[in-house]
TORSETOR-544842 format. One record per atom (N, C-alpha, C): residue in three letters; atom name; x, y, z. Coordinates in Angstrom, 2 decimals. Layout:
BEGIN
<r residuo="ALA" atomo="CA" xx="X" yy="Y" zz="Z"/>
...
END
This chain:
BEGIN
<r residuo="MET" atomo="N" xx="284.76" yy="47.10" zz="-25.08"/>
<r residuo="MET" atomo="CA" xx="285.53" yy="47.23" zz="-24.38"/>
<r residuo="MET" atomo="C" xx="286.03" yy="45.18" zz="-24.60"/>
<r residuo="ILE" atomo="N" xx="287.29" yy="45.31" zz="-24.97"/>
<r residuo="ILE" atomo="CA" xx="287.98" yy="44.05" zz="-25.48"/>
<r residuo="ILE" atomo="C" xx="288.21" yy="43.18" zz="-24.18"/>
<r residuo="GLY" atomo="N" xx="288.02" yy="41.95" zz="-23.77"/>
<r residuo="GLY" atomo="CA" xx="288.33" yy="41.44" zz="-22.46"/>
<r residuo="GLY" atomo="C" xx="287.75" yy="42.14" zz="-21.35"/>
<r residuo="ASN" atomo="N" xx="288.35" yy="41.20" zz="-20.14"/>
<r residuo="ASN" atomo="CA" xx="288.00" yy="42.13" zz="-18.75"/>
<r residuo="ASN" atomo="C" xx="289.02" yy="42.77" zz="-17.96"/>
<r residuo="PRO" atomo="N" xx="289.56" yy="43.63" zz="-18.41"/>
<r residuo="PRO" atomo="CA" xx="290.71" yy="44.17" zz="-17.65"/>
<r residuo="PRO" atomo="C" xx="290.56" yy="44.69" zz="-16.08"/>
<r residuo="HIS" atomo="N" xx="291.47" yy="44.51" zz="-15.55"/>
<r residuo="HIS" atomo="CA" xx="291.57" yy="44.89" zz="-14.14"/>
<r residuo="HIS" atomo="C" xx="291.53" yy="46.30" zz="-13.71"/>
<r residuo="ARG" atomo="N" xx="292.39" yy="47.02" zz="-14.79"/>
<r residuo="ARG" atomo="CA" xx="292.66" yy="48.20" zz="-14.49"/>
<r residuo="ARG" atomo="C" xx="292.27" yy="49.21" zz="-16.14"/>
<r residuo="ILE" atomo="N" xx="291.93" yy="50.45" zz="-15.77"/>
<r residuo="ILE" atomo="CA" xx="292.13" yy="51.13" zz="-17.24"/>
<r residuo="ILE" atomo="C" xx="293.03" yy="52.15" zz="-16.87"/>
<r residuo="ASP" atomo="N" xx="293.98" yy="52.23" zz="-17.90"/>
<r residuo="ASP" atomo="CA" xx="295.08" yy="53.53" zz="-17.60"/>
<r residuo="ASP" atomo="C" xx="294.91" yy="54.37" zz="-18.51"/>
<r residuo="PRO" atomo="N" xx="295.87" yy="55.47" zz="-18.48"/>
<r residuo="PRO" atomo="CA" xx="295.90" yy="56.68" zz="-19.65"/>
<r residuo="PRO" atomo="C" xx="295.43" yy="56.32" zz="-20.98"/>
<r residuo="VAL" atomo="N" xx="294.95" yy="57.10" zz="-21.49"/>
<r residuo="VAL" atomo="CA" xx="295.37" yy="56.81" zz="-23.03"/>
<r residuo="VAL" atomo="C" xx="296.52" yy="56.89" zz="-23.65"/>
<r residuo="GLY" atomo="N" xx="296.47" yy="55.91" zz="-24.36"/>
<r residuo="GLY" atomo="CA" xx="297.84" yy="55.71" zz="-24.91"/>
<r residuo="GLY" atomo="C" xx="299.06" yy="55.05" zz="-24.19"/>
<r residuo="CYS" atomo="N" xx="298.48" yy="54.35" zz="-23.04"/>
<r residuo="CYS" atomo="CA" xx="299.53" yy="53.76" zz="-22.28"/>
<r residuo="CYS" atomo="C" xx="300.10" yy="52.42" zz="-22.99"/>
<r residuo="GLY" atomo="N" xx="301.40" yy="52.17" zz="-23.05"/>
<r residuo="GLY" atomo="CA" xx="301.87" yy="50.84" zz="-23.60"/>
<r residuo="GLY" atomo="C" xx="302.38" yy="50.07" zz="-22.77"/>
<r residuo="CYS" atomo="N" xx="302.17" yy="50.29" zz="-21.16"/>
<r residuo="CYS" atomo="CA" xx="302.67" yy="49.42" zz="-20.36"/>
<r residuo="CYS" atomo="C" xx="302.73" yy="47.77" zz="-20.46"/>
<r residuo="THR" atomo="N" xx="303.35" yy="46.96" zz="-19.87"/>
<r residuo="THR" atomo="CA" xx="303.42" yy="45.60" zz="-20.05"/>
<r residuo="THR" atomo="C" xx="301.78" yy="45.14" zz="-19.56"/>
<r residuo="ASP" atomo="N" xx="301.25" yy="45.75" zz="-18.52"/>
<r residuo="ASP" atomo="CA" xx="300.03" yy="45.36" zz="-18.36"/>
<r residuo="ASP" atomo="C" xx="298.93" yy="45.31" zz="-19.26"/>
<r residuo="CYS" atomo="N" xx="298.81" yy="46.54" zz="-20.06"/>
<r residuo="CYS" atomo="CA" xx="298.54" yy="47.13" zz="-21.06"/>
<r residuo="CYS" atomo="C" xx="298.43" yy="45.91" zz="-22.21"/>
<r residuo="ILE" atomo="N" xx="300.01" yy="45.59" zz="-22.82"/>
<r residuo="ILE" atomo="CA" xx="300.16" yy="44.60" zz="-23.51"/>
<r residuo="ILE" atomo="C" xx="299.81" yy="43.28" zz="-23.30"/>
<r residuo="THR" atomo="N" xx="299.79" yy="42.72" zz="-22.29"/>
<r residuo="THR" atomo="CA" xx="299.14" yy="41.51" zz="-21.31"/>
<r residuo="THR" atomo="C" xx="297.85" yy="41.19" zz="-21.49"/>
<r residuo="GLY" atomo="N" xx="297.10" yy="42.74" zz="-21.21"/>
<r residuo="GLY" atomo="CA" xx="295.64" yy="42.33" zz="-21.44"/>
<r residuo="GLY" atomo="C" xx="295.03" yy="42.65" zz="-20.00"/>
<r residuo="TRP" atomo="N" xx="296.33" yy="42.99" zz="-18.89"/>
<r residuo="TRP" atomo="CA" xx="295.83" yy="42.73" zz="-17.31"/>
<r residuo="TRP" atomo="C" xx="295.15" yy="44.43" zz="-17.29"/>
<r residuo="SER" atomo="N" xx="295.66" yy="45.01" zz="-18.03"/>
<r residuo="SER" atomo="CA" xx="295.03" yy="46.50" zz="-18.07"/>
<r residuo="SER" atomo="C" xx="294.92" yy="46.84" zz="-19.85"/>
<r residuo="GLN" atomo="N" xx="294.11" yy="48.18" zz="-19.74"/>
<r residuo="GLN" atomo="CA" xx="293.58" yy="48.75" zz="-20.78"/>
<r residuo="GLN" atomo="C" xx="294.14" yy="50.03" zz="-20.67"/>
<r residuo="PRO" atomo="N" xx="294.76" yy="50.52" zz="-21.89"/>
<r residuo="PRO" atomo="CA" xx="294.39" yy="52.26" zz="-21.85"/>
<r residuo="PRO" atomo="C" xx="293.01" yy="52.59" zz="-22.11"/>
<r residuo="LEU" atomo="N" xx="292.88" yy="53.75" zz="-21.50"/>
<r residuo="LEU" atomo="CA" xx="291.48" yy="54.52" zz="-21.62"/>
<r residuo="LEU" atomo="C" xx="291.39" yy="54.90" zz="-23.69"/>
<r residuo="SER" atomo="N" xx="290.28" yy="54.38" zz="-23.83"/>
<r residuo="SER" atomo="CA" xx="290.31" yy="54.60" zz="-25.50"/>
<r residuo="SER" atomo="C" xx="290.00" yy="55.72" zz="-25.94"/>
<r residuo="SER" atomo="N" xx="290.87" yy="56.25" zz="-26.78"/>
<r residuo="SER" atomo="CA" xx="290.61" yy="57.66" zz="-27.21"/>
<r residuo="SER" atomo="C" xx="289.63" yy="58.10" zz="-28.13"/>
<r residuo="TYR" atomo="N" xx="288.75" yy="56.84" zz="-28.68"/>
<r residuo="TYR" atomo="CA" xx="287.52" yy="56.77" zz="-29.08"/>
<r residuo="TYR" atomo="C" xx="286.36" yy="56.81" zz="-28.42"/>
<r residuo="GLY" atomo="N" xx="286.37" yy="56.63" zz="-27.39"/>
<r residuo="GLY" atomo="CA" xx="285.13" yy="56.52" zz="-26.38"/>
<r residuo="GLY" atomo="C" xx="284.78" yy="55.33" zz="-26.56"/>
<r residuo="ASP" atomo="N" xx="285.11" yy="54.14" zz="-25.27"/>
<r residuo="ASP" atomo="CA" xx="284.38" yy="52.98" zz="-25.38"/>
<r residuo="ASP" atomo="C" xx="283.27" yy="52.85" zz="-24.15"/>
<r residuo="PRO" atomo="N" xx="282.13" yy="53.00" zz="-24.63"/>
<r residuo="PRO" atomo="CA" xx="280.81" yy="53.07" zz="-23.37"/>
<r residuo="PRO" atomo="C" xx="281.31" yy="52.09" zz="-22.34"/>
<r residuo="ALA" atomo="N" xx="281.91" yy="50.95" zz="-22.66"/>
<r residuo="ALA" atomo="CA" xx="281.85" yy="49.67" zz="-21.75"/>
<r residuo="ALA" atomo="C" xx="283.06" yy="50.35" zz="-20.70"/>
<r residuo="GLN" atomo="N" xx="284.29" yy="50.84" zz="-21.47"/>
<r residuo="GLN" atomo="CA" xx="284.99" yy="51.52" zz="-20.14"/>
<r residuo="GLN" atomo="C" xx="284.53" yy="52.39" zz="-19.22"/>
<r residuo="PHE" atomo="N" xx="283.43" yy="53.19" zz="-19.79"/>
<r residuo="PHE" atomo="CA" xx="282.95" yy="54.08" zz="-18.86"/>
<r residuo="PHE" atomo="C" xx="282.16" yy="53.70" zz="-18.02"/>
<r residuo="HIS" atomo="N" xx="281.41" yy="52.57" zz="-18.14"/>
<r residuo="HIS" atomo="CA" xx="280.37" yy="52.08" zz="-17.55"/>
<r residuo="HIS" atomo="C" xx="281.38" yy="51.53" zz="-16.31"/>
<r residuo="ALA" atomo="N" xx="282.36" yy="50.66" zz="-16.91"/>
<r residuo="ALA" atomo="CA" xx="283.03" yy="49.92" zz="-15.70"/>
<r residuo="ALA" atomo="C" xx="283.53" yy="50.91" zz="-14.85"/>
<r residuo="LEU" atomo="N" xx="284.38" yy="52.16" zz="-15.21"/>
<r residuo="LEU" atomo="CA" xx="284.76" yy="53.08" zz="-14.33"/>
<r residuo="LEU" atomo="C" xx="283.79" yy="53.98" zz="-13.45"/>
<r residuo="LEU" atomo="N" xx="282.63" yy="54.08" zz="-14.06"/>
<r residuo="LEU" atomo="CA" xx="281.72" yy="54.63" zz="-13.00"/>
<r residuo="LEU" atomo="C" xx="281.04" yy="53.75" zz="-12.23"/>
<r residuo="HIS" atomo="N" xx="281.20" yy="52.43" zz="-12.52"/>
<r residuo="HIS" atomo="CA" xx="280.50" yy="51.70" zz="-11.41"/>
<r residuo="HIS" atomo="C" xx="281.69" yy="50.83" zz="-10.74"/>
<r residuo="GLU" atomo="N" xx="283.01" yy="51.54" zz="-10.74"/>
<r residuo="GLU" atomo="CA" xx="284.03" yy="50.89" zz="-10.13"/>
<r residuo="GLU" atomo="C" xx="284.61" yy="49.11" zz="-10.20"/>
<r residuo="GLU" atomo="N" xx="283.97" yy="49.25" zz="-11.45"/>
<r residuo="GLU" atomo="CA" xx="284.29" yy="47.57" zz="-11.80"/>
<r residuo="GLU" atomo="C" xx="285.88" yy="47.20" zz="-12.07"/>
<r residuo="VAL" atomo="N" xx="286.48" yy="48.22" zz="-12.69"/>
<r residuo="VAL" atomo="CA" xx="287.76" yy="48.29" zz="-12.93"/>
<r residuo="VAL" atomo="C" xx="288.69" yy="49.29" zz="-12.08"/>
<r residuo="GLN" atomo="N" xx="289.96" yy="49.18" zz="-11.75"/>
<r residuo="GLN" atomo="CA" xx="290.71" yy="50.04" zz="-11.10"/>
<r residuo="GLN" atomo="C" xx="290.97" yy="51.30" zz="-11.84"/>
<r residuo="ASP" atomo="N" xx="291.02" yy="52.78" zz="-11.42"/>
<r residuo="ASP" atomo="CA" xx="291.44" yy="53.50" zz="-12.01"/>
<r residuo="ASP" atomo="C" xx="292.56" yy="54.34" zz="-11.97"/>
<r residuo="ALA" atomo="N" xx="293.11" yy="53.90" zz="-13.00"/>
<r residuo="ALA" atomo="CA" xx="294.32" yy="54.59" zz="-13.22"/>
<r residuo="ALA" atomo="C" xx="294.80" yy="55.61" zz="-14.15"/>
<r residuo="THR" atomo="N" xx="293.71" yy="56.09" zz="-14.47"/>
<r residuo="THR" atomo="CA" xx="293.77" yy="57.06" zz="-15.88"/>
<r residuo="THR" atomo="C" xx="294.13" yy="58.73" zz="-15.46"/>
<r residuo="GLY" atomo="N" xx="294.23" yy="59.09" zz="-14.27"/>
<r residuo="GLY" atomo="CA" xx="294.47" yy="60.46" zz="-13.71"/>
<r residuo="GLY" atomo="C" xx="295.47" yy="60.69" zz="-12.78"/>
<r residuo="ASP" atomo="N" xx="294.82" yy="61.53" zz="-11.87"/>
<r residuo="ASP" atomo="CA" xx="295.49" yy="62.32" zz="-10.92"/>
<r residuo="ASP" atomo="C" xx="295.19" yy="61.53" zz="-9.37"/>
<r residuo="GLY" atomo="N" xx="294.31" yy="60.62" zz="-9.58"/>
<r residuo="GLY" atomo="CA" xx="293.68" yy="59.94" zz="-8.36"/>
<r residuo="GLY" atomo="C" xx="292.60" yy="60.39" zz="-7.80"/>
<r residuo="ASP" atomo="N" xx="291.90" yy="61.44" zz="-8.55"/>
<r residuo="ASP" atomo="CA" xx="290.75" yy="62.03" zz="-8.37"/>
<r residuo="ASP" atomo="C" xx="289.52" yy="60.85" zz="-8.56"/>
<r residuo="ARG" atomo="N" xx="288.45" yy="60.88" zz="-7.74"/>
<r residuo="ARG" atomo="CA" xx="287.72" yy="59.26" zz="-7.75"/>
<r residuo="ARG" atomo="C" xx="287.19" yy="59.11" zz="-9.07"/>
<r residuo="TYR" atomo="N" xx="286.81" yy="60.62" zz="-9.87"/>
<r residuo="TYR" atomo="CA" xx="286.07" yy="60.22" zz="-10.94"/>
<r residuo="TYR" atomo="C" xx="286.88" yy="61.43" zz="-12.19"/>
<r residuo="GLY" atomo="N" xx="288.31" yy="61.11" zz="-11.79"/>
<r residuo="GLY" atomo="CA" xx="289.16" yy="61.75" zz="-12.77"/>
<r residuo="GLY" atomo="C" xx="289.12" yy="61.20" zz="-14.20"/>
<r residuo="TRP" atomo="N" xx="288.56" yy="60.19" zz="-14.24"/>
<r residuo="TRP" atomo="CA" xx="288.87" yy="59.47" zz="-15.79"/>
<r residuo="TRP" atomo="C" xx="287.58" yy="60.40" zz="-16.73"/>
<r residuo="MET" atomo="N" xx="286.96" yy="60.82" zz="-16.01"/>
<r residuo="MET" atomo="CA" xx="285.65" yy="62.07" zz="-16.62"/>
<r residuo="MET" atomo="C" xx="286.44" yy="63.13" zz="-17.39"/>
<r residuo="GLU" atomo="N" xx="287.25" yy="63.75" zz="-16.94"/>
<r residuo="GLU" atomo="CA" xx="288.13" yy="64.57" zz="-17.72"/>
<r residuo="GLU" atomo="C" xx="289.12" yy="64.05" zz="-18.60"/>
<r residuo="ALA" atomo="N" xx="289.57" yy="63.01" zz="-18.47"/>
<r residuo="ALA" atomo="CA" xx="290.31" yy="62.33" zz="-19.59"/>
<r residuo="ALA" atomo="C" xx="289.67" yy="61.92" zz="-20.72"/>
<r residuo="ALA" atomo="N" xx="288.35" yy="61.30" zz="-20.45"/>
<r residuo="ALA" atomo="CA" xx="287.30" yy="61.10" zz="-21.61"/>
<r residuo="ALA" atomo="C" xx="286.89" yy="62.26" zz="-22.47"/>
<r residuo="ALA" atomo="N" xx="286.59" yy="63.03" zz="-21.52"/>
<r residuo="ALA" atomo="CA" xx="286.11" yy="64.48" zz="-22.32"/>
<r residuo="ALA" atomo="C" xx="287.07" yy="65.25" zz="-22.64"/>
<r residuo="GLU" atomo="N" xx="288.41" yy="65.07" zz="-22.52"/>
<r residuo="GLU" atomo="CA" xx="289.31" yy="65.71" zz="-23.38"/>
<r residuo="GLU" atomo="C" xx="289.88" yy="64.89" zz="-24.62"/>
<r residuo="HIS" atomo="N" xx="289.85" yy="63.51" zz="-24.61"/>
<r residuo="HIS" atomo="CA" xx="290.16" yy="62.91" zz="-25.60"/>
<r residuo="HIS" atomo="C" xx="289.27" yy="62.46" zz="-26.52"/>
<r residuo="CYS" atomo="N" xx="287.90" yy="62.18" zz="-26.14"/>
<r residuo="CYS" atomo="CA" xx="287.12" yy="61.65" zz="-27.17"/>
<r residuo="CYS" atomo="C" xx="285.38" yy="62.58" zz="-26.77"/>
<r residuo="PRO" atomo="N" xx="285.57" yy="63.83" zz="-26.73"/>
<r residuo="PRO" atomo="CA" xx="284.40" yy="64.54" zz="-26.10"/>
<r residuo="PRO" atomo="C" xx="282.74" yy="64.33" zz="-26.59"/>
<r residuo="GLN" atomo="N" xx="282.82" yy="63.75" zz="-27.94"/>
<r residuo="GLN" atomo="CA" xx="281.58" yy="63.72" zz="-28.63"/>
<r residuo="GLN" atomo="C" xx="281.01" yy="62.41" zz="-28.01"/>
<r residuo="ARG" atomo="N" xx="281.77" yy="61.67" zz="-27.97"/>
<r residuo="ARG" atomo="CA" xx="281.37" yy="60.24" zz="-27.74"/>
<r residuo="ARG" atomo="C" xx="281.01" yy="59.80" zz="-25.90"/>
<r residuo="PHE" atomo="N" xx="281.75" yy="60.69" zz="-24.97"/>
<r residuo="PHE" atomo="CA" xx="281.58" yy="60.73" zz="-23.67"/>
<r residuo="PHE" atomo="C" xx="280.22" yy="61.52" zz="-23.64"/>
<r residuo="ALA" atomo="N" xx="279.85" yy="62.62" zz="-24.51"/>
<r residuo="ALA" atomo="CA" xx="278.71" yy="63.26" zz="-24.16"/>
<r residuo="ALA" atomo="C" xx="277.83" yy="62.48" zz="-24.36"/>
<r residuo="GLU" atomo="N" xx="278.10" yy="61.90" zz="-25.68"/>
<r residuo="GLU" atomo="CA" xx="276.70" yy="60.75" zz="-25.95"/>
<r residuo="GLU" atomo="C" xx="276.60" yy="59.95" zz="-24.89"/>
<r residuo="TRP" atomo="N" xx="277.46" yy="59.39" zz="-24.43"/>
<r residuo="TRP" atomo="CA" xx="277.41" yy="58.24" zz="-23.30"/>
<r residuo="TRP" atomo="C" xx="276.57" yy="58.71" zz="-22.05"/>
<r residuo="ILE" atomo="N" xx="276.93" yy="60.00" zz="-21.84"/>
<r residuo="ILE" atomo="CA" xx="276.42" yy="60.63" zz="-20.64"/>
<r residuo="ILE" atomo="C" xx="274.77" yy="60.86" zz="-20.97"/>
<r residuo="ALA" atomo="N" xx="274.61" yy="61.42" zz="-22.25"/>
<r residuo="ALA" atomo="CA" xx="273.16" yy="61.68" zz="-22.57"/>
<r residuo="ALA" atomo="C" xx="272.32" yy="60.37" zz="-22.46"/>
<r residuo="GLU" atomo="N" xx="272.82" yy="59.30" zz="-22.81"/>
<r residuo="GLU" atomo="CA" xx="272.50" yy="57.94" zz="-22.80"/>
<r residuo="GLU" atomo="C" xx="271.96" yy="57.26" zz="-21.59"/>
<r residuo="GLU" atomo="N" xx="273.22" yy="57.41" zz="-20.65"/>
<r residuo="GLU" atomo="CA" xx="272.63" yy="57.18" zz="-18.94"/>
<r residuo="GLU" atomo="C" xx="271.68" yy="58.13" zz="-18.58"/>
<r residuo="PHE" atomo="N" xx="271.58" yy="59.32" zz="-18.76"/>
<r residuo="PHE" atomo="CA" xx="270.68" yy="60.14" zz="-18.13"/>
<r residuo="PHE" atomo="C" xx="269.19" yy="59.65" zz="-18.92"/>
<r residuo="ARG" atomo="N" xx="269.02" yy="59.49" zz="-20.21"/>
<r residuo="ARG" atomo="CA" xx="268.05" yy="58.94" zz="-20.87"/>
<r residuo="ARG" atomo="C" xx="267.32" yy="57.47" zz="-20.20"/>
<r residuo="ALA" atomo="N" xx="268.56" yy="56.58" zz="-19.96"/>
<r residuo="ALA" atomo="CA" xx="267.76" yy="55.43" zz="-19.42"/>
<r residuo="ALA" atomo="C" xx="267.87" yy="55.30" zz="-17.85"/>
<r residuo="LYS" atomo="N" xx="267.94" yy="56.66" zz="-17.11"/>
<r residuo="LYS" atomo="CA" xx="267.39" yy="56.90" zz="-15.71"/>
<r residuo="LYS" atomo="C" xx="268.87" yy="56.02" zz="-14.85"/>
<r residuo="ARG" atomo="N" xx="269.92" yy="55.93" zz="-15.45"/>
<r residuo="ARG" atomo="CA" xx="271.11" yy="55.08" zz="-14.54"/>
<r residuo="ARG" atomo="C" xx="272.03" yy="56.08" zz="-13.78"/>
<r residuo="LEU" atomo="N" xx="271.66" yy="57.11" zz="-14.00"/>
<r residuo="LEU" atomo="CA" xx="272.46" yy="58.27" zz="-13.30"/>
<r residuo="LEU" atomo="C" xx="271.55" yy="59.25" zz="-12.38"/>
<r residuo="LEU" atomo="N" xx="270.49" yy="58.97" zz="-12.48"/>
<r residuo="LEU" atomo="CA" xx="269.63" yy="59.59" zz="-11.44"/>
<r residuo="LEU" atomo="C" xx="269.95" yy="59.78" zz="-10.05"/>
<r residuo="SER" atomo="N" xx="270.43" yy="58.64" zz="-9.48"/>
<r residuo="SER" atomo="CA" xx="270.61" yy="58.30" zz="-8.14"/>
<r residuo="SER" atomo="C" xx="272.19" yy="58.98" zz="-7.99"/>
<r residuo="ARG" atomo="N" xx="272.87" yy="59.53" zz="-8.43"/>
<r residuo="ARG" atomo="CA" xx="274.04" yy="60.08" zz="-8.70"/>
<r residuo="ARG" atomo="C" xx="274.09" yy="61.50" zz="-8.60"/>
<r residuo="GLN" atomo="N" xx="273.59" yy="62.16" zz="-7.77"/>
<r residuo="GLN" atomo="CA" xx="273.54" yy="63.74" zz="-8.06"/>
<r residuo="GLN" atomo="C" xx="274.88" yy="64.43" zz="-8.11"/>
<r residuo="LEU" atomo="N" xx="275.74" yy="64.01" zz="-7.01"/>
<r residuo="LEU" atomo="CA" xx="277.17" yy="64.65" zz="-7.11"/>
<r residuo="LEU" atomo="C" xx="277.73" yy="64.30" zz="-8.45"/>
<r residuo="LEU" atomo="N" xx="277.90" yy="63.26" zz="-9.02"/>
<r residuo="LEU" atomo="CA" xx="278.30" yy="62.67" zz="-10.31"/>
<r residuo="LEU" atomo="C" xx="277.64" yy="63.25" zz="-11.52"/>
<r residuo="GLN" atomo="N" xx="276.43" yy="63.26" zz="-11.47"/>
<r residuo="GLN" atomo="CA" xx="275.99" yy="64.35" zz="-12.54"/>
<r residuo="GLN" atomo="C" xx="276.39" yy="65.55" zz="-12.93"/>
<r residuo="ALA" atomo="N" xx="276.41" yy="66.24" zz="-11.44"/>
<r residuo="ALA" atomo="CA" xx="276.86" yy="67.67" zz="-11.64"/>
<r residuo="ALA" atomo="C" xx="278.14" yy="67.57" zz="-12.31"/>
<r residuo="LYS" atomo="N" xx="279.15" yy="66.53" zz="-11.71"/>
<r residuo="LYS" atomo="CA" xx="280.80" yy="66.66" zz="-12.18"/>
<r residuo="LYS" atomo="C" xx="280.72" yy="66.19" zz="-13.55"/>
<r residuo="ALA" atomo="N" xx="279.87" yy="65.46" zz="-14.05"/>
<r residuo="ALA" atomo="CA" xx="280.22" yy="64.88" zz="-15.43"/>
<r residuo="ALA" atomo="C" xx="279.14" yy="65.89" zz="-16.40"/>
<r residuo="ALA" atomo="N" xx="278.06" yy="66.66" zz="-16.12"/>
<r residuo="ALA" atomo="CA" xx="277.86" yy="67.71" zz="-17.03"/>
<r residuo="ALA" atomo="C" xx="278.67" yy="68.77" zz="-17.04"/>
<r residuo="ALA" atomo="N" xx="279.14" yy="69.22" zz="-15.96"/>
<r residuo="ALA" atomo="CA" xx="280.08" yy="70.47" zz="-16.07"/>
<r residuo="ALA" atomo="C" xx="281.40" yy="69.89" zz="-16.93"/>
<r residuo="THR" atomo="N" xx="281.89" yy="68.55" zz="-16.69"/>
<r residuo="THR" atomo="CA" xx="283.19" yy="68.28" zz="-17.28"/>
<r residuo="THR" atomo="C" xx="282.87" yy="68.20" zz="-18.91"/>
<r residuo="VAL" atomo="N" xx="281.62" yy="67.42" zz="-19.38"/>
<r residuo="VAL" atomo="CA" xx="281.25" yy="67.62" zz="-20.82"/>
<r residuo="VAL" atomo="C" xx="280.77" yy="68.93" zz="-21.41"/>
<r residuo="LEU" atomo="N" xx="280.02" yy="69.69" zz="-20.61"/>
<r residuo="LEU" atomo="CA" xx="280.03" yy="70.91" zz="-21.10"/>
<r residuo="LEU" atomo="C" xx="280.98" yy="71.62" zz="-21.54"/>
<r residuo="GLY" atomo="N" xx="282.16" yy="71.68" zz="-20.36"/>
<r residuo="GLY" atomo="CA" xx="283.12" yy="72.84" zz="-20.34"/>
<r residuo="GLY" atomo="C" xx="284.09" yy="72.08" zz="-21.42"/>
<r residuo="SER" atomo="N" xx="284.21" yy="70.92" zz="-21.68"/>
<r residuo="SER" atomo="CA" xx="285.07" yy="70.29" zz="-22.63"/>
<r residuo="SER" atomo="C" xx="284.49" yy="70.68" zz="-24.28"/>
<r residuo="LEU" atomo="N" xx="283.10" yy="70.74" zz="-24.20"/>
<r residuo="LEU" atomo="CA" xx="282.37" yy="71.14" zz="-25.75"/>
<r residuo="LEU" atomo="C" xx="282.58" yy="72.57" zz="-25.82"/>
<r residuo="LEU" atomo="N" xx="282.35" yy="73.17" zz="-24.88"/>
<r residuo="LEU" atomo="CA" xx="282.19" yy="74.64" zz="-25.00"/>
<r residuo="LEU" atomo="C" xx="283.77" yy="75.06" zz="-25.11"/>
<r residuo="ASP" atomo="N" xx="284.94" yy="74.88" zz="-24.63"/>
<r residuo="ASP" atomo="CA" xx="286.17" yy="74.80" zz="-25.07"/>
<r residuo="ASP" atomo="C" xx="286.69" yy="74.47" zz="-26.50"/>
<r residuo="ASP" atomo="N" xx="286.08" yy="73.84" zz="-27.34"/>
<r residuo="ASP" atomo="CA" xx="286.37" yy="73.48" zz="-28.48"/>
<r residuo="ASP" atomo="C" xx="286.26" yy="74.67" zz="-29.69"/>
END
């Protein structure tokens, strides 16, 4: 992730805030730093419909392989073990996305 944005916007967003760097569009290539910042609520989430973890669906849709790799790494590093509900949602989102392709 380049810089320290305050908000992550939808993939392909070209708003003034994205241009100035105040916010950043969600990377269509999968940026682990963005995923981390969104997961830990270090940035405002403007990627979806207001669902607290809706950014996962956008990430799984636009960069499913990279998002799956990031989730797997987070599990291996034991950084998601205390977030059972998040684990279930992330696993369902990633697996559903990969199976739908």
